[in-house]
C-alpha positions as CSV (number, residue, x, y, z in Angstrom):
1,M,-140.0,-78.9,-99.9
2,E,-137.0,-77.4,-97.7
3,L,-137.7,-73.8,-99.8
4,F,-141.7,-74.3,-99.4
5,M,-141.1,-74.7,-95.2
6,A,-138.2,-71.9,-95.3
7,I,-140.9,-69.5,-97.0
8,Y,-143.8,-70.5,-94.7
9,L,-141.4,-70.4,-91.5
10,L,-140.2,-66.8,-92.7
11,P,-142.9,-64.6,-91.0
12,F,-142.2,-66.6,-87.9
13,F,-138.7,-65.9,-87.9
14,Y,-139.2,-62.1,-88.5
15,L,-141.6,-61.8,-85.7
16,I,-139.1,-63.8,-83.4
17,F,-136.7,-61.3,-84.6
18,I,-139.0,-58.2,-84.1
19,L,-139.6,-59.1,-80.5
20,S,-136.2,-59.9,-80.0
21,K,-135.3,-56.3,-81.1
22,L,-137.8,-54.7,-79.2
23,L,-136.9,-57.0,-75.9
24,F,-133.3,-55.5,-76.4
25,Q,-134.6,-51.9,-76.5
26,W,-136.6,-52.2,-73.8
27,R,-133.8,-53.6,-71.6
28,D,-131.5,-51.0,-72.7
29,K,-134.0,-48.3,-71.5
30,C,-133.4,-49.0,-67.7
31,C,-132.1,-46.4,-65.5
32,Y,-131.0,-47.2,-62.1
33,M,-130.0,-44.8,-59.0
34,L,-127.3,-46.1,-57.2
35,D,-126.6,-43.5,-54.4
36,Y,-127.3,-40.1,-53.6
37,E,-126.2,-37.8,-51.0
38,C,-127.3,-34.6,-49.4
39,Y,-125.5,-31.6,-48.8
40,K,-125.4,-30.1,-44.8
41,A,-123.8,-26.9,-44.2
42,T,-121.9,-26.4,-41.0
43,E,-123.2,-25.1,-38.0
44,D,-122.0,-21.3,-38.4
45,R,-124.3,-21.2,-41.2
46,R,-127.4,-22.1,-39.5
47,L,-130.4,-19.6,-39.8
48,N,-132.1,-19.4,-36.3
49,T,-134.3,-16.8,-35.2
50,E,-131.9,-14.3,-33.8
51,S,-129.5,-14.9,-37.3
52,C,-132.7,-14.3,-39.3
53,A,-133.3,-10.9,-37.5
54,T,-130.1,-9.7,-37.7
55,I,-129.9,-10.0,-41.5
56,V,-133.5,-8.6,-42.0
57,L,-132.6,-5.4,-39.9
58,R,-129.6,-4.8,-42.0
59,N,-132.2,-4.1,-44.5
60,K,-132.7,0.0,-44.3
61,N,-135.0,-0.2,-47.1
62,L,-137.6,-1.6,-44.8
63,G,-140.4,0.1,-43.1
64,L,-142.9,-0.9,-40.5
65,E,-145.1,-2.6,-42.8
66,E,-142.4,-4.7,-44.7
67,Y,-141.5,-5.9,-41.2
68,K,-144.9,-7.1,-40.4
69,F,-145.1,-8.9,-43.9
70,L,-141.9,-10.5,-43.3
71,L,-142.6,-11.7,-39.7
72,K,-146.0,-13.1,-40.7
73,T,-144.1,-14.8,-43.8
74,I,-141.5,-16.3,-41.6
75,V,-144.1,-17.2,-38.8
76,S,-146.5,-19.1,-41.1
77,S,-144.0,-20.4,-43.4
78,G,-143.4,-24.2,-42.1
79,I,-139.4,-23.4,-41.9
80,G,-137.7,-24.3,-38.6
81,E,-134.8,-23.0,-37.2
82,E,-132.3,-25.2,-38.3
83,T,-132.0,-24.3,-42.2
84,Y,-128.9,-23.0,-43.7
85,G,-128.1,-19.6,-45.2
86,P,-125.6,-18.9,-47.9
87,R,-121.9,-17.8,-46.4
88,N,-121.9,-14.3,-47.8
89,V,-125.3,-13.5,-46.3
90,I,-124.2,-14.5,-42.9
91,L,-121.1,-12.8,-42.9
92,G,-123.0,-9.5,-44.0
93,K,-122.2,-9.2,-47.5
94,E,-125.5,-9.8,-49.4
95,A,-125.4,-6.4,-50.8
96,S,-121.7,-6.7,-52.4
97,S,-121.5,-10.6,-53.5
98,T,-118.7,-11.4,-55.8
99,L,-118.0,-13.7,-58.2
100,M,-115.9,-15.4,-56.1
101,D,-118.4,-15.6,-53.4
102,A,-120.9,-17.5,-55.9
103,L,-118.1,-20.1,-57.1
104,S,-116.8,-20.9,-53.2
105,E,-120.6,-21.5,-52.6
106,M,-121.2,-23.9,-55.5
107,E,-118.1,-25.5,-54.9
108,E,-118.7,-26.3,-51.4
109,I,-121.8,-28.1,-52.1
110,F,-120.3,-29.8,-55.2
111,F,-117.3,-31.1,-53.8
112,D,-118.9,-32.0,-50.4
113,T,-121.3,-34.0,-51.9
114,L,-119.4,-35.8,-54.6
115,D,-116.7,-36.6,-52.4
116,K,-119.0,-38.7,-50.2
117,L,-121.0,-40.1,-53.3
118,F,-117.7,-41.6,-54.6
119,A,-116.8,-42.9,-51.5
120,R,-119.8,-44.5,-50.5
121,S,-120.5,-45.9,-54.1
122,G,-117.0,-47.1,-55.0
123,V,-117.3,-45.9,-58.3
124,S,-114.3,-43.4,-59.4
125,P,-114.6,-40.2,-61.3
126,S,-112.4,-41.5,-64.4
127,E,-115.7,-44.0,-64.7
128,I,-118.3,-41.4,-65.2
129,D,-119.5,-41.2,-68.6
130,I,-122.2,-38.5,-68.1
131,L,-122.1,-35.2,-66.2
132,V,-125.4,-33.3,-66.0
133,V,-125.1,-30.0,-63.3
134,N,-128.4,-27.7,-62.8
135,V,-128.2,-24.4,-61.2
136,S,-130.8,-22.0,-62.6
137,L,-129.3,-18.6,-61.4
138,F,-125.7,-19.2,-62.1
139,S,-123.7,-19.5,-65.0
140,P,-120.0,-18.9,-65.3
141,V,-117.4,-19.6,-67.8
142,P,-115.8,-22.1,-67.9
143,S,-119.0,-24.1,-67.0
144,L,-119.9,-25.7,-63.7
145,T,-119.5,-29.0,-65.2
146,A,-116.2,-28.0,-66.6
147,R,-115.0,-27.1,-62.8
148,I,-116.1,-30.6,-61.5
149,I,-114.3,-32.1,-64.5
150,N,-111.2,-29.9,-63.8
151,H,-111.2,-31.1,-60.0
152,Y,-111.7,-34.9,-60.5
153,K,-109.6,-35.2,-63.6
154,M,-112.4,-36.7,-65.4
155,R,-112.1,-38.2,-68.7
156,D,-111.6,-36.2,-72.0
157,N,-115.0,-38.1,-73.7
158,I,-117.4,-37.6,-70.8
159,K,-120.6,-36.0,-72.1
160,A,-121.3,-32.6,-69.9
161,F,-124.3,-30.8,-69.5
162,N,-125.0,-27.7,-68.0
163,L,-128.6,-26.7,-67.4
164,S,-129.7,-22.8,-65.8
165,G,-133.0,-21.2,-65.6
166,M,-134.9,-24.5,-65.0
167,G,-135.9,-23.6,-61.5
168,C,-136.7,-26.0,-59.0
169,S,-138.0,-28.9,-61.0
170,A,-134.6,-28.9,-62.7
171,S,-133.4,-32.2,-60.9
172,V,-136.2,-34.3,-62.7
173,V,-135.3,-32.6,-65.7
174,A,-131.6,-33.7,-65.4
175,I,-132.7,-37.1,-65.0
176,D,-134.9,-37.1,-67.9
177,L,-132.0,-36.0,-69.8
178,V,-129.8,-39.0,-68.3
179,Q,-132.8,-41.2,-69.3
180,H,-132.6,-40.0,-73.1
181,L,-128.5,-40.3,-73.2
182,F,-128.6,-44.0,-71.8
183,K,-130.1,-44.9,-75.2
184,S,-127.3,-44.5,-77.0
185,H,-124.6,-44.7,-74.4
186,K,-124.6,-48.5,-73.0
187,K,-123.5,-49.7,-69.6
188,A,-122.8,-46.0,-68.6
189,Y,-122.5,-44.2,-65.3
190,A,-124.2,-40.7,-65.1
191,I,-123.9,-37.9,-62.1
192,V,-126.3,-35.5,-61.8
193,V,-125.6,-32.3,-59.3
194,S,-128.5,-30.0,-58.2
195,T,-128.7,-27.4,-56.4
196,E,-128.9,-23.2,-56.8
197,S,-126.9,-20.5,-56.1
198,M,-128.3,-18.5,-53.3
199,G,-125.5,-15.9,-52.2
200,P,-125.6,-13.6,-55.1
201,N,-129.4,-13.8,-55.6
202,W,-130.3,-12.9,-51.8
203,Y,-132.7,-10.1,-52.4
204,C,-131.8,-6.4,-50.9
205,G,-134.9,-4.5,-51.6
206,K,-138.6,-4.3,-50.5
207,E,-141.2,-5.6,-53.0
208,R,-143.2,-8.1,-51.1
209,S,-143.4,-10.6,-53.8
210,M,-139.6,-10.9,-54.1
211,M,-139.0,-10.8,-50.4
212,L,-140.7,-14.4,-50.1
213,S,-137.9,-16.1,-51.7
214,N,-135.7,-14.7,-48.7
215,C,-138.2,-16.4,-46.2
216,L,-138.4,-19.6,-48.2
217,F,-135.1,-20.4,-50.1
218,R,-132.1,-21.8,-48.0
219,S,-128.8,-23.6,-48.8
220,G,-128.4,-27.0,-50.0
221,G,-128.0,-29.3,-52.9
222,C,-127.5,-33.2,-53.8
223,S,-125.4,-35.2,-56.2
224,M,-126.8,-38.5,-57.5
225,L,-125.2,-41.6,-59.0
226,F,-127.1,-43.5,-62.2
227,T,-126.1,-46.3,-64.3
228,N,-128.2,-48.6,-67.2
229,N,-126.0,-51.3,-66.6
230,R,-128.1,-54.3,-65.8
231,A,-125.0,-56.1,-64.2
232,Q,-125.3,-53.1,-61.5
233,K,-129.0,-53.8,-60.7
234,H,-128.5,-55.7,-57.3
235,R,-126.6,-52.3,-56.0
236,A,-129.6,-50.3,-57.0
237,I,-131.6,-48.3,-54.6
238,L,-134.5,-47.0,-57.2
239,K,-135.6,-47.9,-60.8
240,L,-137.1,-45.0,-62.8
241,N,-140.4,-46.6,-64.0
242,C,-141.8,-43.4,-65.8
243,M,-141.6,-40.0,-66.1
244,V,-143.9,-37.4,-67.5
245,R,-142.8,-33.6,-68.3
246,T,-145.4,-30.6,-68.7
247,H,-144.4,-27.1,-69.9
248,H,-147.0,-24.1,-69.4
249,G,-144.8,-21.6,-70.8
250,S,-147.1,-20.4,-73.6
251,N,-149.6,-19.2,-70.6
252,D,-148.6,-15.9,-69.7
253,E,-149.9,-16.1,-66.4
254,A,-148.2,-19.2,-65.8
255,Y,-145.1,-18.0,-67.3
256,G,-145.0,-15.0,-65.3
257,C,-145.5,-16.5,-62.0
258,C,-141.9,-17.2,-61.2
259,M,-139.7,-14.9,-62.6
260,Q,-136.2,-13.4,-61.7
261,V,-136.6,-9.7,-62.3
262,E,-135.2,-6.2,-60.9
263,D,-137.5,-4.1,-58.9
264,E,-137.9,-0.5,-59.6
265,L,-135.0,0.7,-57.4
266,G,-132.8,-1.7,-59.2
267,Y,-132.4,-4.4,-56.7
268,R,-132.5,-7.7,-58.4
269,G,-134.5,-10.9,-57.0
270,F,-136.8,-13.7,-57.7
271,R,-140.8,-12.6,-57.8
272,L,-143.3,-15.1,-57.0
273,T,-146.9,-14.0,-57.7
274,K,-150.0,-15.1,-56.2
275,S,-150.8,-16.8,-59.7
276,L,-148.3,-19.6,-58.6
277,T,-150.6,-21.7,-56.8
278,K,-153.2,-21.8,-60.1
279,A,-150.4,-22.6,-62.4
280,G,-149.2,-25.4,-60.2
281,A,-152.5,-26.7,-59.7
282,Q,-153.1,-26.8,-63.7
283,A,-150.1,-28.0,-64.7
284,L,-150.2,-31.1,-62.0
285,T,-153.6,-32.1,-63.2
286,Q,-152.5,-32.0,-66.7
287,N,-149.3,-34.0,-65.8
288,L,-151.1,-36.7,-63.7
289,R,-153.7,-37.2,-66.5
290,V,-151.0,-38.6,-68.8
291,L,-148.7,-40.3,-65.9
292,L,-151.1,-42.0,-63.6
293,P,-152.6,-44.5,-66.5
294,Q,-149.1,-45.7,-66.8
295,V,-148.8,-46.4,-63.0
296,L,-152.5,-47.2,-62.0
297,P,-153.6,-50.8,-62.0
298,I,-156.1,-51.4,-64.9
299,W,-158.9,-52.0,-62.2
300,E,-158.6,-48.8,-60.6
301,L,-158.7,-47.0,-64.1
302,L,-161.8,-48.9,-64.9
303,R,-163.7,-48.0,-61.8
304,Y,-162.7,-44.7,-61.9
305,T,-163.9,-44.3,-65.3
306,S,-167.2,-46.3,-64.6
307,V,-168.1,-44.2,-61.6
308,S,-167.4,-40.7,-63.2
309,R,-169.6,-41.8,-65.9
310,L,-172.3,-43.1,-63.9
311,R,-172.0,-39.5,-61.8
312,N,-172.8,-37.6,-65.0
313,V,-175.9,-39.9,-66.0
314,F,-177.2,-39.4,-62.6
315,N,-176.3,-35.9,-62.1
316,N,-174.0,-36.6,-59.1
317,H,-176.8,-38.1,-57.3
318,T,-174.0,-41.2,-56.4
319,A,-173.5,-39.5,-53.2
320,G,-171.1,-41.7,-50.9
321,V,-169.5,-43.1,-54.1
322,K,-165.8,-42.3,-54.4
323,A,-165.3,-40.7,-57.7
324,G,-161.8,-39.6,-57.5
325,V,-158.8,-41.9,-58.6
326,N,-157.2,-43.8,-55.8
327,L,-153.6,-43.0,-56.1
328,K,-152.6,-45.5,-53.4
329,A,-153.6,-48.2,-56.0
330,G,-150.4,-47.9,-57.8
331,I,-148.4,-45.8,-55.3
332,E,-147.0,-46.0,-51.8
333,H,-145.1,-43.2,-51.2
334,F,-145.4,-39.3,-52.3
335,C,-142.0,-37.1,-52.4
336,I,-143.3,-33.7,-53.0
337,H,-141.0,-30.7,-53.6
338,P,-141.1,-28.6,-50.4
339,G,-141.5,-25.3,-52.1
340,G,-143.5,-24.1,-49.4
341,R,-146.4,-24.9,-46.8
342,A,-149.1,-23.7,-49.1
343,V,-147.4,-25.9,-52.1
344,I,-147.5,-28.9,-49.7
345,D,-151.0,-28.4,-48.3
346,G,-152.3,-27.7,-51.8
347,V,-151.1,-31.0,-53.5
348,G,-152.0,-32.8,-50.7
349,K,-155.5,-31.3,-50.8
350,S,-155.9,-31.8,-54.6
351,L,-154.6,-35.4,-54.4
352,E,-156.5,-36.2,-50.9
353,L,-153.1,-37.4,-49.4
354,S,-152.9,-38.0,-45.3
355,D,-150.8,-36.1,-43.1
356,H,-148.6,-39.2,-43.1
357,D,-148.2,-38.9,-46.9
358,L,-147.5,-35.2,-46.6
359,E,-144.8,-35.7,-43.3
360,P,-141.8,-36.1,-45.4
361,A,-142.5,-33.0,-47.6
362,R,-143.5,-30.9,-44.6
363,M,-140.3,-32.1,-42.4
364,A,-137.7,-31.4,-45.1
365,L,-139.1,-27.9,-45.2
366,H,-139.0,-27.5,-41.6
367,R,-135.5,-28.9,-41.2
368,F,-133.9,-27.8,-44.6
369,G,-136.4,-25.1,-46.3
370,N,-136.5,-24.8,-49.8
371,T,-133.3,-25.8,-51.4
372,S,-134.5,-25.6,-54.9
373,A,-133.9,-28.5,-57.2
374,G,-132.3,-30.3,-54.7
375,G,-135.4,-30.4,-52.1
376,L,-136.9,-33.6,-53.6
377,W,-133.8,-35.6,-52.2
378,Y,-134.2,-34.2,-48.6
379,V,-138.0,-35.2,-48.8
380,L,-136.2,-38.9,-50.0
381,G,-133.8,-38.7,-47.7
382,Y,-136.8,-38.4,-44.8
383,M,-138.7,-41.5,-46.0
384,E,-135.4,-43.7,-46.3
385,A,-134.1,-42.4,-42.5
386,K,-137.7,-43.4,-41.1
387,K,-137.1,-46.7,-42.7
388,R,-140.5,-46.3,-44.7
389,L,-138.9,-47.5,-48.2
390,K,-139.5,-51.0,-48.7
391,K,-138.4,-53.3,-51.6
392,G,-141.0,-53.3,-54.2
393,D,-142.7,-50.0,-53.2
394,R,-143.4,-47.4,-55.8
395,I,-142.5,-43.3,-55.0
396,L,-144.5,-40.7,-56.8
397,M,-142.4,-37.7,-57.3
398,I,-143.4,-34.6,-57.8
399,S,-142.1,-31.1,-58.6
400,L,-143.1,-27.8,-59.7
401,G,-140.5,-24.8,-61.3
402,A,-140.3,-21.5,-62.9
403,G,-141.1,-21.8,-66.6
404,F,-144.0,-22.9,-65.6
405,K,-143.3,-26.5,-65.4
406,C,-144.4,-29.7,-63.7
407,N,-142.3,-32.8,-63.7
408,N,-143.4,-35.8,-62.2
409,C,-141.9,-39.3,-62.0
410,V,-142.4,-42.8,-60.5
411,W,-139.7,-44.8,-58.6
412,E,-139.4,-48.3,-57.6
413,V,-137.5,-49.2,-54.5
414,M,-134.9,-52.2,-55.3
415,R,-134.4,-52.9,-51.8
416,D,-135.3,-51.9,-48.1
417,L,-133.6,-48.6,-47.5
418,E,-132.3,-47.6,-44.2
419,D,-128.8,-46.4,-45.3
420,P,-127.2,-43.4,-43.0
421,N,-127.8,-40.1,-44.8
422,V,-128.4,-36.4,-44.2
423,W,-130.9,-37.0,-41.7
424,K,-129.0,-39.2,-39.4
425,D,-128.1,-36.6,-36.6
426,C,-131.7,-35.3,-36.4
427,I,-134.2,-37.6,-37.5
428,A,-135.0,-39.1,-33.8
429,S,-136.4,-35.6,-33.1
430,Y,-138.9,-35.6,-36.0
431,P,-141.8,-35.0,-36.4
432,P,-141.7,-32.1,-33.9
433,K,-144.5,-31.5,-31.8
434,S,-145.2,-28.3,-33.4
435,L,-144.0,-26.6,-36.8
436,V,-144.7,-22.9,-35.5
437,N,-141.3,-20.6,-36.0
438,P,-140.6,-18.9,-32.7
439,F,-140.0,-15.8,-34.6
440,M,-143.4,-14.0,-33.3
441,E,-142.4,-14.9,-29.7
442,K,-139.0,-13.6,-29.8
443,Y,-139.1,-10.8,-32.4
444,G,-142.8,-9.8,-32.7
445,W,-141.4,-6.1,-31.6
446,I,-139.1,-4.0,-33.1
447,N,-137.1,-1.1,-31.6
448,D,-135.3,0.5,-34.2
449,E,-134.3,4.3,-34.0
450,S,-134.0,4.6,-37.9
451,L,-137.4,4.3,-38.3
452,G,-138.6,6.7,-35.9
453,L,-140.7,4.2,-34.5
454,G,-139.3,3.4,-30.7
455,F,-140.5,0.2,-29.6
456,V,-143.2,-1.2,-31.4
457,R,-145.3,-4.5,-31.2
458,L,-145.3,-6.2,-34.7
459,D,-148.9,-7.7,-34.2
460,F,-150.9,-8.8,-37.0
């Protein structure tokens, strides 16, 4: 009888074993953000209209048409007068940048943000198990991760990864890497450092598609601390719920829309083509088709499916019935990469977002510019400084980058967030009444004898 009962109950015990295994595997997949620290440069590196004009007029390759193009771009860029530039550019060394200039730029961002991150979190550098650094346009030897490990004398068994060439969405790529590493490293701490090497990559030529990068990109970066230790859950600020990565590198048009190249005169820079908006829209659409079913409630998915089919049956004669997905059924906040005004407005239009939803991205662009992979965290910092983030809220983080890539993820807020951050000294003045750059008012003319123009008004 006992043998019969044992055989009879064997499937039951096996089911318990499988469910327990799955439960523990699920528990091990958690990824918590404990803290983050964004970089804020010193005031001597601020790019107001006067300093921007000085840098522009130093480029003797530019003619009247190039000046008009730059003026129009800067005025309509959505970038304000308080962004920061690389030190070598401020000092007039953009055409003769050295290796030491590049290393100095990186170390200033690394050590400033990491020092503050370790101090605020109470976690020691010797406790870090995983280190990921992403800088797209600079990859020296020894690696940038090695420089951080050497500076903080980290453990000799630390897992270090140096990512390059990943573009503006590299920060989310790095977090995805950490999330996968957490599966085989229990109760671990991970650091992700995201920034970009601006100084050595300042464009000194006159090709318009490459001049855009000088108008949009600015100095900045962020260091983040993560763990998969559930005992640290009470300290976490965010929990990663899901992530989807989309890569359109096989599409030639998308592949070539953001690319580091040399122009016909041999000047190296970053080319942004008109195909960028198209590539971004396609990648974002494909990404959200996979991501949204994981985050939206079932009733919203059923509503969307039902209405879409009804509209097809009745040949779109169901006017007044909302057919699009209601993102706000599963998302409270939208953290959009502040790549440029056109990028933010394009994403907002396609997702039917309000000005309130787009405000954090627009303000991050205005105050700090496009800081490449670090930009998302200035947007998140704005939301926190405005005390928008409450426990249980969900944040859709949207990042677009060269390749062409769209990497999106959803975070859950673990507690009400209102800690001081990089916005603390200026948040009271945001949003400003106007986002128009005063460049036109101050420099809508030129008096440069080297052009043989005399005094000319640059209207457009």
